[in-house]
C-alpha positions in Angstrom: 5.7 103.9 -16.0 7.3 105.4 -12.8 9.2 103.5 -10.5 8.8 104.2 -6.9 11.2 103.3 -4.2 10.4 101.4 -0.8 13.0 100.4 2.0 13.9 96.9 2.5 12.4 97.0 6.2 9.0 98.2 5.1 6.4 98.4 2.2 4.8 101.6 3.6 5.4 105.2 2.0 7.2 104.6 -1.6 9.0 107.5 -2.7 10.0 108.9 -5.9 13.6 108.2 -7.1 14.9 112.1 -6.3 13.7 111.9 -2.9 15.5 108.1 -2.2 18.3 109.9 -3.7 17.9 112.9 -1.4 17.6 110.6 1.9 20.1 108.4 1.2 18.9 105.8 3.9 15.2 105.2 4.8 14.1 106.6 8.1 13.6 102.7 9.3 17.4 101.8 8.8 16.4 100.1 5.4 17.9 100.5 2.0 15.6 101.7 -1.4 14.9 99.3 -3.7 13.2 100.0 -6.8 9.4 98.4 -6.6 10.9 96.9 -9.9 13.6 95.9 -11.8 12.7 97.5 -15.0 13.8 95.6 -18.9 16.3 97.2 -20.7 14.5 98.9 -24.0 17.1 99.4 -26.6 18.6 96.3 -28.4 21.8 94.8 -27.3 22.9 95.8 -31.3 21.9 99.5 -30.5 23.6 99.4 -26.8 27.2 98.2 -29.2 26.7 101.7 -31.0 26.6 103.9 -28.0 28.9 106.1 -26.4 29.3 105.7 -22.8 26.9 108.9 -22.3 24.4 107.9 -24.3 24.3 104.1 -22.7 24.1 105.7 -19.1 21.2 107.6 -20.3 19.5 104.6 -21.6 20.1 102.8 -18.6 19.1 105.5 -15.8 15.9 106.9 -17.2 14.8 103.6 -16.9 15.1 104.0 -13.1 15.2 107.9 -12.3 11.6 108.0 -13.9 10.8 111.7 -12.3 13.8 113.2 -13.6 13.4 114.9 -17.0 15.4 113.9 -20.2 16.8 117.2 -19.6 17.6 116.8 -16.2 19.4 113.8 -16.9 21.4 114.5 -19.8 22.7 117.4 -18.1 23.9 115.6 -14.8 25.5 112.7 -17.0 27.3 115.5 -19.2 28.3 116.8 -16.4 29.9 113.9 -14.6 31.7 112.0 -17.5 33.8 114.8 -19.3 37.2 115.7 -19.1 37.7 114.6 -15.6 38.1 111.3 -17.2 41.7 110.9 -19.0 40.2 108.2 -21.6 37.2 109.4 -23.9 35.5 105.8 -23.3 35.2 106.5 -19.9 35.6 102.6 -19.0 37.9 100.6 -21.5 38.5 97.1 -22.2 41.7 95.5 -21.8 42.4 92.2 -22.9 45.0 90.1 -21.0 45.7 86.5 -20.6 42.0 85.1 -22.0 40.0 87.9 -19.6 38.9 91.3 -20.8 39.6 93.9 -17.5 36.9 96.5 -17.6 39.1 99.3 -16.3 37.3 101.5 -14.1 40.2 103.6 -12.6 40.3 106.6 -15.5 38.7 109.0 -13.4 39.8 111.9 -11.1 40.3 109.7 -8.2 41.8 106.6 -9.7 39.3 104.1 -8.6 35.7 102.3 -9.4 33.9 104.8 -7.3 34.7 108.0 -9.4 31.5 105.9 -12.2 29.0 106.9 -9.6 30.6 109.5 -7.7 31.1 112.0 -10.5 27.2 111.8 -11.2 26.2 111.4 -7.9 26.5 115.2 -6.8 24.6 116.4 -9.6 21.8 114.1 -9.5 21.5 115.5 -5.9 21.5 118.8 -6.3 18.9 118.2 -9.5 16.5 116.2 -6.8 17.1 118.8 -4.2 15.6 121.5 -6.7 12.6 119.2 -8.1 11.8 118.7 -3.9 11.9 122.6 -3.1 14.7 121.7 -0.7 16.1 124.6 1.7 18.3 123.2 3.8 21.4 123.0 3.0 22.0 119.4 2.6 25.4 117.3 4.7 26.7 114.3 2.8 28.1 111.9 5.4 30.1 109.1 4.3 31.9 106.1 5.9 35.0 105.2 3.3 37.4 102.1 3.2 39.6 104.1 0.9 38.0 104.8 -2.3 34.8 106.2 -1.7 35.7 109.0 0.4 37.8 110.5 -2.4 35.5 110.1 -4.7 32.9 111.3 -3.1 35.0 114.6 -1.9 36.4 115.5 -5.4 32.9 115.4 -6.8 31.0 117.3 -3.7 33.6 119.7 -3.3 32.7 123.3 -3.9 29.4 122.3 -4.9 26.4 125.1 -3.6 24.0 123.7 -0.6 26.0 121.2 0.2 28.9 120.2 2.9 30.5 116.2 3.0 31.8 114.7 6.1 34.2 111.6 5.4 35.1 109.0 8.1 37.5 106.7 7.2 39.5 104.1 9.4 42.9 106.0 10.7 45.4 102.7 10.0 42.8 100.8 7.7 43.9 102.6 4.0 46.9 102.8 1.8 49.2 106.0 2.4 48.0 106.9 -1.1 44.7 107.0 -0.3 45.3 109.0 2.7 47.1 111.1 1.0 44.1 111.9 -2.0 41.4 112.7 1.2 43.5 114.7 3.2 45.0 117.1 0.6 41.2 117.3 -0.2 40.6 121.4 -1.1 37.0 122.8 -1.1 35.5 124.7 1.9 32.7 122.1 2.1 35.0 119.2 2.5 35.8 117.8 6.1 37.8 114.6 6.8 38.1 112.6 9.9 40.2 109.3 10.2 38.7 107.1 13.4 40.2 104.9 15.8 38.4 101.9 14.5 38.0 100.0 11.3 35.7 100.3 8.2 32.7 98.4 10.1 33.0 101.1 12.9 32.9 103.9 10.6 30.3 102.6 8.5 28.2 101.7 11.9 28.4 104.9 13.0 27.2 106.4 10.0 24.4 104.7 10.3 23.3 104.9 13.4 23.7 109.0 12.6 21.4 108.3 9.9 18.9 106.7 12.0 18.7 109.0 14.9 15.2 110.6 14.4 16.1 113.2 17.4 19.1 114.6 15.6 17.5 115.1 12.5 14.9 117.0 13.5 16.8 118.7 15.8 19.2 119.0 12.3 16.5 120.3 10.4 15.5 123.5 12.7 19.3 124.2 11.8 18.6 124.1 8.1 20.8 120.9 7.9 19.4 117.3 6.5 21.9 114.4 5.5 22.5 112.4 2.9 24.9 109.9 1.9 27.3 109.1 -1.0 27.6 105.8 0.1 26.7 102.6 -2.3 23.9 102.4 0.1 22.2 105.7 -1.5 20.7 104.2 -5.0 21.9 107.2 -6.7 25.3 105.5 -6.1 23.8 102.3 -7.1 22.3 102.9 -10.4 25.1 104.3 -12.3 27.3 101.2 -11.5 24.9 99.5 -14.0 26.1 101.5 -16.7 29.3 100.3 -17.2 28.2 96.8 -17.9 25.5 97.1 -20.1 28.4 99.7 -21.8 30.9 96.9 -21.5 28.7 94.1 -23.2 28.3 96.4 -26.0 31.5 96.9 -26.7 32.6 93.7 -26.8 29.3 92.9 -29.3 31.0 95.7 -31.7 34.6 94.6 -31.3 33.0 91.0 -32.6 34.1 89.4 -29.1 30.9 88.1 -28.9 27.7 87.1 -31.1 24.2 89.1 -30.0 22.5 87.3 -27.4 25.8 85.7 -26.3 26.2 84.9 -22.5 29.3 86.8 -20.4 30.5 86.3 -16.9 31.1 88.8 -14.9 34.2 88.6 -12.2 33.8 91.4 -9.4 36.4 91.7 -6.2 33.6 92.5 -3.7 33.4 94.5 -0.2 30.8 96.4 0.5 28.3 94.3 -2.7 27.3 97.3 -4.6 29.4 96.6 -7.5 28.4 93.3 -8.0 24.8 94.0 -7.4 24.6 96.9 -10.0 25.7 93.4 -12.5 23.2 91.2 -11.1 20.5 94.0 -11.7 22.1 94.7 -15.1 21.3 90.8 -15.4 17.8 91.6 -14.2 17.2 93.9 -17.2 17.9 91.6 -19.6 21.8 92.0 -20.2 22.8 88.4 -21.4 24.9 87.5 -18.0 25.8 83.4 -17.1 27.7 83.7 -13.5 28.3 86.6 -11.2 32.0 85.5 -9.7 32.2 87.5 -6.1 35.8 87.5 -5.2 36.8 88.0 -1.5 39.6 88.5 0.1 41.2 86.8 3.5 38.1 89.0 5.3 35.9 86.0 3.4 32.9 86.5 5.2 30.7 86.4 1.2 32.8 83.8 0.5 31.1 81.7 3.6 27.7 83.3 3.2 27.4 81.9 -0.7 29.3 78.2 0.4 26.7 78.1 3.6 23.4 80.3 3.8 25.4 81.7 6.8 26.3 85.6 7.4 28.7 85.5 9.8 30.9 88.6 11.1 31.9 86.9 14.3 35.8 86.3 13.1 38.7 88.4 13.2 39.1 91.2 10.8 42.0 91.1 8.3 44.2 94.2 7.2 45.0 93.2 4.0 46.8 94.7 0.8 43.4 95.7 -0.7 42.1 97.5 1.8 39.0 98.6 0.0 37.5 95.1 0.6 38.6 94.9 4.2 34.8 94.4 5.0 33.0 92.2 7.6 29.7 94.2 6.7 28.4 94.5 3.6 25.6 96.6 3.8 24.2 95.9 -0.2 23.5 92.4 0.5 20.8 93.8 2.1 19.2 94.3 -1.1 19.9 91.2 -2.7 18.6 89.3 0.8 15.2 91.1 0.3 15.2 90.2 -2.9 15.7 86.5 -2.6 13.0 87.2 0.8 10.2 87.6 -1.9 10.7 91.2 -1.3 9.1 90.9 2.4 10.3 93.6 4.4 9.4 91.5 7.6 11.8 89.0 6.7 15.0 90.9 5.4 14.3 92.8 9.0 14.3 89.4 10.9 17.5 88.5 9.2 19.4 92.2 9.7 18.0 92.1 13.5 20.0 89.1 14.1 23.0 90.7 12.0 22.8 93.5 14.5 21.8 92.0 18.0 24.1 88.3 17.2 26.5 89.1 14.9 24.7 86.6 12.2 21.9 85.2 10.4 20.8 82.3 8.0 18.9 82.5 5.6 16.5 79.8 4.6 17.0 76.7 2.1 14.7 78.6 -0.8 16.2 81.5 -0.2 19.5 80.1 -0.9 18.3 78.4 -3.8 17.7 81.6 -5.8 21.4 82.2 -5.2 22.1 80.0 -8.1 23.6 83.3 -10.3 26.4 83.4 -8.1 30.0 82.3 -7.1 31.9 82.9 -4.5 35.6 82.4 -3.5 38.6 84.4 -1.9 42.4 85.0 -2.6 44.6 85.1 0.1 47.4 87.0 0.5 50.4 85.3 -1.0 47.8 84.4 -4.2 46.9 88.1 -4.8 51.0 88.8 -5.0 51.5 85.4 -7.0 48.5 86.6 -9.6 50.1 90.6 -10.2 53.3 89.1 -10.5 51.9 86.4 -13.1 49.9 88.3 -15.5 52.7 91.0 -15.3 55.2 88.3 -16.2 53.1 86.8 -18.9 51.1 89.6 -20.4 52.7 93.1 -19.3 50.1 94.5 -18.0 49.8 95.7 -14.4 46.6 95.2 -12.1 46.2 96.3 -8.7 45.6 94.4 -5.8 42.1 94.2 -5.9 41.6 93.6 -9.5 43.8 91.0 -8.8 41.8 89.3 -5.7 39.1 89.1 -8.6 41.4 87.6 -11.6 42.6 85.0 -8.8 39.2 83.8 -8.1 38.1 83.6 -11.6 41.0 81.3 -12.4 39.6 79.0 -9.2 36.1 79.1 -10.8 37.6 77.9 -14.2 39.1 75.5 -12.6 36.6 74.5 -10.6 33.8 74.4 -13.4 35.8 74.2 -16.4 33.3 77.4 -17.6 35.2 79.0 -20.6 32.4 81.8 -20.9 34.1 85.0 -22.0 34.8 86.9 -18.8 34.3 90.5 -17.8 36.7 91.4 -14.4 36.2 94.2 -12.7 39.0 96.4 -12.6 38.6 98.6 -10.2 41.5 100.9 -9.2 44.5 102.0 -10.4 47.8 100.3 -9.1 49.4 103.3 -8.3 46.8 103.3 -5.7 48.1 100.9 -4.1 52.2 100.9 -5.6 54.0 99.7 -2.6 51.9 96.0 -2.3 52.1 96.1 -6.4 55.7 96.7 -6.6 56.6 94.3 -4.2 54.6 91.7 -6.1 55.5 92.5 -9.4 59.5 92.7 -9.0 58.9 90.0 -6.1 61.1 91.9 -4.2 61.0 93.9 -1.2 61.3 98.0 -1.6 60.2 98.7 2.1 63.1 101.3 2.4 61.7 103.7 -0.4 58.9 106.3 0.6 55.6 106.0 -1.1 56.1 108.5 -3.9 59.7 106.7 -4.8 57.7 103.6 -5.4 55.7 105.4 -7.4 58.4 106.5 -9.8 59.7 102.4 -9.5 56.0 101.5 -10.8 56.6 104.0 -13.2 59.6 102.7 -14.6 58.9 98.8 -14.0 55.6 98.9 -15.8 56.1 101.5 -18.6 52.6 102.8 -17.5 52.6 106.8 -17.1 51.7 107.8 -13.4 48.5 109.5 -13.4 47.6 113.0 -13.1 45.9 111.9 -9.2 48.6 110.8 -8.3 51.2 114.0 -9.4 48.7 116.2 -7.9 49.2 115.0 -4.3 53.0 114.7 -4.1 53.6 118.0 -2.9 50.0 119.1 -2.0 49.5 120.5 2.0 47.8 118.2 4.6 44.5 120.3 5.3 42.5 117.9 7.2 44.6 116.6 10.2 40.7 115.7 12.6 40.8 112.3 14.4 38.2 111.0 16.7 37.7 107.5 18.6 34.6 105.7 16.9 32.0 106.4 19.5 32.5 110.2 19.1 31.1 110.3 15.7 28.4 111.9 15.8 29.6 114.6 18.5 32.5 115.6 15.7 29.7 115.8 13.2 27.9 118.4 15.5 31.2 120.4 15.5 31.8 120.9 12.1 28.1 121.7 11.5 28.4 124.4 14.5 25.6 123.4 16.3 
């Protein structure tokens, strides 16, 4: 049965999956959500025998119902190929009683590769299906990882251009170097004088500008998004939770039907929302542990039912989580409001106008699947150090936030359910913070690529190809703008 997608802010005019992927964001500013969450139609035992690609097809076919089998399998084959440095695509590593789901084996060594490897293929297939003649302009805000993964995915893809905005002083040096050295005649990178929330708000405003959309259409362009607000980003993220469960079952760590916990370092809420969708599809997940850094807006939300972004913005060593407006939370709010677009729209209006909203007691009761907590900067560093000293396993700062919060969850609940921790980036993406934490010494005098070699020496983990490639790569993108100049910058880039 076909699944249609409607906006979280209006029930009218539902669209097919391919149309939702093409649009990225609804015209009313809402996010596309499926009209129902489909149930897995293969047994857990069957999933335990599948490769990553096979699992991807069985999950995505349930959502992308207007894609043919061949179209979807072609997209999957092009996405999950030799650009990943392990045949498993998403290996599981056991360390200190938890299983780390390594989502950083793609071209840009972060979990965003998992979905952004397939999105360009879904998008170009969707464009052909819908007879789109305009050039598609991918407009994206990044807190560090989405940008490079999107740039790598869309570089030189025919019929597309990609423009990435990032906070000039809000990403790690390695993250910035990965973006500003990106090749591709259709790639554009812009640093903004502001934080990630400013970049994300600016992108949303451009998407919501109907006059601009009409003008763009007249010039032969249309916008789409590579952020996790695009349903074509979110659905592929469900896959790795199903795959991880199958791996645990195949290797005898769990019995069929036995529940697991999932812990996710969380900024924009897409990654943990994908795990929530997996649970609703029938994957035996017990609790979803939402881990925040010192920008703990989600922790406060789960504890109080109040979402309040009116607070100091903290620059941390886990910059991809330095977010005060978690866009994908809107999809969860819509659902716990009983799929009521009017209630959701009222709350999102309150957030836009006053920076906060309160959910009802009835809505709060529907959040029992989630547990929220946060890790301080000191706790994050200590977690990296302690895990390395105990097991020899090195994790990045974001994964450390998740590992620390998982420890707090266990201590608070005494729940010893087998737990999968989403390991969202390679430690080589945040070398300074990781080396300082592992060694408990300061290497501030060292350059970032000297630190890469130091981390290799300390950990014995080989330096990923993605890092080696940018050591001496020339800077190709030097554009910077103020946060209120983003629309003008897009127009300049497109020459209109």
